[in-house]
C-alpha positions in Angstrom: 63.3 -50.9 155.6 66.3 -50.5 153.2 64.8 -49.4 149.9 66.6 -49.2 146.5 64.8 -47.0 144.0 65.9 -47.3 140.3 65.2 -44.3 138.1 67.5 -44.9 135.1 67.0 -41.6 133.3 65.1 -39.4 135.8 67.6 -38.3 138.5 66.3 -36.5 141.5 69.2 -34.2 141.1 68.3 -33.1 137.5 67.3 -29.5 136.7 63.7 -29.6 135.8 62.8 -28.3 132.3 65.9 -30.0 130.8 65.3 -32.8 128.2 63.5 -35.8 129.9 63.4 -34.0 133.2 59.9 -33.5 134.7 57.3 -35.2 136.8 59.1 -38.4 137.3 62.1 -36.6 138.8 59.9 -34.7 141.2 58.0 -37.9 142.1 61.2 -40.0 142.9 62.8 -37.2 144.9 59.7 -36.4 147.0 58.7 -40.0 147.6 62.3 -40.8 148.7 62.4 -37.9 151.1 59.0 -38.8 152.6 59.9 -42.4 153.1 63.1 -41.4 154.8 61.1 -39.1 157.1 59.2 -42.2 158.2 62.5 -44.0 159.1 63.3 -45.9 155.9 66.8 -45.7 154.3 66.7 -45.1 150.5 69.3 -45.2 147.8 68.2 -43.9 144.4 70.2 -45.5 141.5 70.4 -43.5 138.3 72.6 -43.6 135.2 75.7 -41.5 135.3 75.4 -38.8 132.5 78.5 -36.8 133.4 82.0 -38.2 134.1 82.5 -35.7 136.9 79.6 -36.8 139.0 80.6 -38.5 142.3 79.3 -42.0 142.8 77.2 -41.1 145.8 75.4 -37.7 146.5 73.3 -37.0 149.6 69.8 -35.8 148.7 68.3 -35.6 152.1 68.7 -37.2 155.5 68.4 -40.9 154.9 68.5 -40.5 151.0 71.5 -40.8 148.7 71.6 -40.7 144.9 74.0 -43.3 143.5 75.4 -42.9 139.9 75.7 -46.1 138.0 78.0 -46.5 135.0 75.9 -47.8 132.2 76.7 -46.5 128.7 78.6 -43.3 127.9 78.8 -40.8 130.8 76.9 -38.1 128.8 73.3 -37.1 128.4 71.3 -39.4 126.2 67.6 -39.4 125.2 65.8 -41.8 127.4 64.5 -43.7 124.4 68.1 -44.6 123.5 68.9 -46.2 126.9 67.6 -49.7 126.4 70.9 -51.3 125.3 72.4 -50.1 128.6 69.9 -51.7 130.9 71.8 -55.0 131.0 75.0 -53.4 132.4 72.9 -51.3 134.7 71.3 -54.4 136.1 74.6 -56.2 136.3 76.1 -53.3 138.3 73.1 -53.5 140.7 73.5 -57.2 141.1 77.2 -56.8 142.0 76.3 -54.2 144.6 73.5 -56.3 146.2 75.8 -59.4 146.8 77.0 -57.5 149.9 74.5 -58.0 152.7 75.4 -54.5 154.0 74.1 -52.9 150.8 71.4 -55.4 149.7 68.0 -53.7 149.9 64.8 -55.2 151.3 62.9 -54.1 148.2 63.6 -52.7 144.7 61.3 -50.0 143.4 61.7 -49.4 139.7 60.5 -46.2 138.2 59.8 -46.4 134.4 59.9 -49.5 132.3 63.6 -49.6 131.6 64.4 -49.3 135.3 62.2 -52.4 135.8 64.3 -54.3 133.3 67.4 -53.4 135.2 65.8 -54.4 138.4 64.7 -57.8 137.1 68.2 -58.5 135.7 69.7 -57.6 139.1 67.4 -60.1 140.9 68.2 -62.8 138.3 71.9 -62.3 138.6 71.6 -62.5 142.4 69.7 -65.8 142.1 72.6 -67.3 140.1 75.0 -66.4 142.8 72.8 -67.8 145.6 71.9 -64.3 146.9 68.3 -64.2 148.3 66.0 -62.6 145.8 64.9 -59.0 146.4 61.2 -58.3 145.6 60.6 -55.8 142.7 57.9 -53.2 142.8 57.2 -51.4 139.5 55.9 -47.9 138.8 55.6 -47.3 135.0 54.8 -43.5 135.1 53.8 -44.0 131.4 52.9 -46.9 129.3 54.2 -47.6 125.8 50.8 -48.8 124.6 49.3 -45.4 125.4 52.1 -43.5 123.9 51.9 -45.5 120.6 48.2 -45.0 120.5 48.4 -41.2 120.6 51.7 -40.5 118.9 51.7 -43.2 116.2 54.7 -42.9 114.0 56.0 -40.0 116.0 56.6 -42.3 119.0 60.3 -42.7 119.5 60.1 -45.5 122.0 62.0 -48.7 121.2 59.8 -51.2 119.2 60.2 -53.8 122.0 58.7 -51.5 124.7 55.1 -52.7 124.8 56.1 -56.4 124.9 58.7 -55.8 127.6 56.1 -53.9 129.7 53.9 -56.9 129.5 56.8 -59.1 130.8 57.3 -56.7 133.7 53.6 -57.0 134.6 54.1 -60.8 134.9 57.5 -60.8 136.6 57.4 -57.9 139.0 56.1 -58.8 142.4 53.8 -55.7 142.4 52.8 -52.9 140.0 51.9 -49.6 141.4 49.4 -47.8 139.2 48.9 -44.1 139.7 45.3 -43.8 138.5 42.2 -45.8 137.4 42.9 -45.2 133.8 46.3 -46.8 134.1 44.7 -49.9 135.8 42.6 -50.3 132.7 45.6 -50.1 130.5 47.5 -52.6 132.7 44.7 -55.1 132.3 45.0 -54.7 128.5 48.6 -55.7 128.5 48.1 -58.7 130.8 48.4 -57.5 134.4 46.2 -59.2 136.9 44.5 -57.5 139.9 46.6 -59.6 142.4 49.7 -57.8 141.1 48.3 -54.2 141.0 47.8 -51.6 143.7 46.8 -48.0 143.0 49.0 -45.4 144.7 48.7 -41.9 143.1 51.4 -39.3 142.7 51.6 -36.6 145.3 52.2 -32.9 145.9 54.2 -31.0 148.4 51.6 -29.3 150.5 54.1 -27.1 152.3 55.5 -25.6 149.1 52.3 -25.5 147.1 50.0 -23.5 149.3 47.1 -21.1 148.7 47.9 -17.4 148.6 45.8 -14.3 148.3 43.5 -14.4 145.3 44.5 -11.7 142.9 42.2 -8.7 143.3 41.9 -6.7 140.1 39.3 -4.6 138.4 36.3 -6.6 137.0 37.3 -5.7 133.5 40.9 -7.0 133.9 41.8 -10.0 131.8 41.2 -13.5 133.2 44.7 -14.8 133.8 45.2 -18.4 132.7 48.4 -20.4 133.1 49.6 -23.3 131.0 52.6 -25.0 132.6 54.8 -27.8 131.5 57.0 -29.1 128.7 56.3 -27.5 125.4 55.5 -30.4 123.1 52.6 -30.6 120.7 50.7 -33.3 122.7 50.4 -31.0 125.8 47.7 -29.2 123.9 48.7 -25.6 124.5 47.3 -24.8 121.0 43.9 -25.8 122.2 43.9 -23.1 124.9 45.2 -20.5 122.3 42.3 -21.4 120.0 39.9 -21.1 122.9 41.0 -17.6 123.5 40.1 -16.7 119.9 36.7 -18.2 120.3 36.1 -16.1 123.5 37.3 -13.0 121.6 34.8 -13.7 118.8 32.0 -13.8 121.3 33.0 -10.4 122.8 34.1 -12.1 126.1 36.2 -10.1 128.5 39.9 -10.4 127.5 41.8 -13.5 128.6 45.5 -13.4 129.1 47.4 -16.7 128.7 50.8 -17.3 130.3 52.7 -20.2 128.8 55.5 -21.4 131.1 57.9 -24.1 130.0 60.3 -24.8 127.2 63.7 -23.3 126.8 65.0 -20.3 128.7 63.3 -17.1 127.7 66.3 -15.9 125.7 66.1 -19.0 123.5 62.4 -19.0 122.8 62.8 -17.7 119.3 64.7 -20.8 118.3 62.2 -23.3 119.7 60.0 -25.0 117.0 57.0 -25.4 119.3 57.1 -21.8 120.5 57.2 -20.6 116.8 54.2 -22.9 116.0 52.2 -21.6 118.9 53.0 -18.0 118.1 51.9 -18.6 114.6 48.5 -20.0 115.8 48.0 -17.1 118.1 48.9 -14.6 115.4 46.5 -16.2 112.8 43.8 -16.3 115.4 44.2 -12.6 116.3 45.1 -13.2 119.9 48.9 -12.8 119.8 48.8 -9.9 122.1 47.0 -12.0 124.8 49.6 -14.8 124.8 52.9 -14.4 126.7 55.6 -17.0 126.7 57.7 -17.1 129.9 60.2 -19.8 129.0 61.6 -22.2 131.6 60.5 -21.3 135.1 62.6 -22.6 138.1 60.7 -25.1 140.1 61.0 -22.9 143.2 59.2 -20.1 141.4 56.3 -22.3 140.2 54.1 -21.9 143.4 54.2 -18.2 143.2 53.4 -18.3 139.5 50.4 -20.5 140.1 49.1 -18.2 142.8 49.5 -15.1 140.5 46.8 -16.5 138.1 43.1 -17.2 138.2 42.9 -20.5 136.4 45.4 -23.2 135.4 44.8 -25.0 132.0 46.0 -28.5 131.5 44.7 -29.7 128.1 47.0 -32.5 126.8 45.8 -35.0 124.3 46.7 -37.7 126.8 48.5 -37.6 130.2 49.6 -40.7 132.2 49.0 -38.8 135.5 49.7 -35.1 135.4 51.4 -33.3 138.3 50.3 -29.8 137.4 46.6 -30.2 138.4 47.7 -31.3 141.8 50.1 -28.3 142.2 47.3 -26.0 141.1 44.8 -27.5 143.4 47.2 -27.3 146.3 47.6 -23.6 145.6 43.9 -23.2 145.6 43.4 -22.6 141.9 40.8 -24.3 139.8 41.9 -26.3 136.7 40.5 -26.7 133.2 41.7 -30.2 132.4 41.4 -32.7 129.6 39.3 -35.7 130.7 42.2 -38.1 130.2 44.5 -40.3 132.3 45.1 -39.3 135.9 43.2 -36.1 135.6 40.0 -38.1 135.6 40.9 -38.8 139.2 42.6 -35.7 140.4 40.1 -33.2 139.1 36.5 -33.5 140.4 34.3 -32.0 137.6 32.5 -28.8 138.7 33.9 -29.3 142.3 37.6 -28.6 142.0 37.8 -27.8 138.3 36.2 -28.4 134.9 37.0 -31.5 132.8 36.8 -31.0 129.0 37.3 -33.4 126.0 40.8 -33.3 124.7 41.5 -31.2 121.6 38.3 -29.3 122.0 38.8 -25.5 121.9 35.1 -24.8 122.2 34.8 -26.8 125.4 37.9 -25.0 126.8 36.4 -21.6 125.9 33.1 -22.5 127.6 34.9 -23.6 130.7 37.0 -20.4 130.8 33.8 -18.4 130.3 32.3 -20.1 133.4 35.4 -19.4 135.4 35.2 -15.7 134.7 32.7 -15.8 137.6 35.0 -14.9 140.6 32.9 -16.6 143.2 32.7 -19.8 141.2 36.4 -20.1 140.7 37.1 -19.3 144.4 34.7 -22.1 145.4 36.4 -24.5 143.1 39.9 -23.4 144.3 39.0 -23.9 147.9 37.7 -27.4 147.3 40.8 -28.2 145.3 43.0 -27.4 148.2 40.9 -29.6 150.5 41.1 -32.5 148.1 44.8 -32.2 147.8 45.2 -32.2 151.6 43.0 -35.3 152.0 44.4 -37.4 149.2 47.6 -36.3 147.7 50.1 -35.1 150.4 53.4 -36.9 150.1 53.1 -38.2 153.7 50.0 -40.1 152.7 51.5 -41.3 149.4 54.6 -42.5 151.3 52.3 -44.4 153.8 50.6 -46.2 150.9 53.8 -47.0 149.2 55.5 -48.4 152.3 52.3 -50.6 152.7 53.0 -51.9 149.2 56.6 -52.7 150.1 55.5 -54.6 153.2 53.0 -56.6 151.1 56.0 -58.1 149.1 59.0 -57.7 151.4 57.8 -57.6 155.0 57.8 -60.5 157.5 55.1 -63.1 156.7 52.7 -61.8 159.3 53.1 -58.3 158.0 52.6 -59.4 154.4 49.4 -61.2 155.3 48.1 -58.1 157.2 48.9 -55.8 154.2 47.2 -58.0 151.7 44.2 -58.7 153.9 42.9 -55.2 153.9 41.6 -54.0 150.4 41.7 -50.3 151.4 45.5 -50.8 152.0 46.4 -53.5 149.6 44.6 -52.6 146.5 42.2 -49.7 145.6 39.6 -51.2 143.2 38.0 -49.1 140.5 34.8 -48.9 142.6 36.7 -47.7 145.6 38.8 -45.2 143.6 35.6 -43.7 142.1 34.2 -42.9 145.5 35.0 -40.0 147.9 34.4 -36.5 146.7 34.5 -37.3 142.9 
């Protein structure tokens, strides 16, 4: 199958840790590679943000990244890109008039990519070109962002209405978790247009390693990994450390990975805020900021700690719990979004209410038990292998493509099997959760 992925702001070639570069970039790159390994041909279309970029860059065998001229060829915040989605879609439509380059399916990643995809199919219809089916993955929904960020949300005001339009006009929406399905229902999506296909993890890169062996009185090593923004809830973990210290608990060392390079940390507003919280709480000496960590170094960093803490206020899916689990490390995670699916409470990690330092402190206190955390870490790796390897995610995704773009007999087969065509809430709740 010839597949066109559209990822307007999240290029698979981007350096992780830069502005607007994170889980979506990893997802698109890994999914494209895995689909290509199964024999598909993938072009990933992304906006040109540098005039010196070549039009086409090979990413992997069977995968090219194609740079589309839409707006100024310079980095722009993703929330400023809406005006450029019409020229993006027009560029795609022009490309797809050629039968040699017209894909069998368009897979849009993020809401603005979906707008470009729909425009491309409309333009094609006006020129008599057969319509290409559109599959949509949102990665995050504007309604959720607005609920939690309020006036601090920088998304365009039109976002939530346009996402509802996408739910009606896309041939299929791929939700990454049960919580997203509920949100999609709220904005008007119907079950016949939804499938659940989660995000994945590279099981060959993120692997268990030796569990650190240190004296019993050594600090429990906890890692917080991700972009340093207030909603990620790192302050909740810092405050939890203070509560543990007040109870005379063994010391806990918190490593904070993310944000700018280490030599620029002093200029970062969120780092300064977190340092102030740690200082006021009397735990500054137990909190260490590592700055941006290259993606290749992340598996080793995870394996060097005892516990990974993921405590955002909200999280559409959350890749870090999968990476931690694949490395055999238990997670303390907020009971929100995708983490309600990826973390099995008291089996692979501990779920806690968001913004609850006392609950995080209690969870870390339990995980001071070495045997308990090893048991959870072992189960987390098994869960990752069974559910979240990219080969399995690619298989489910290609099944979704077949449901909208395959031959009629194949489409009927794909939609006739609920386990393949759509994972219901009841099905998703089963298994080892």
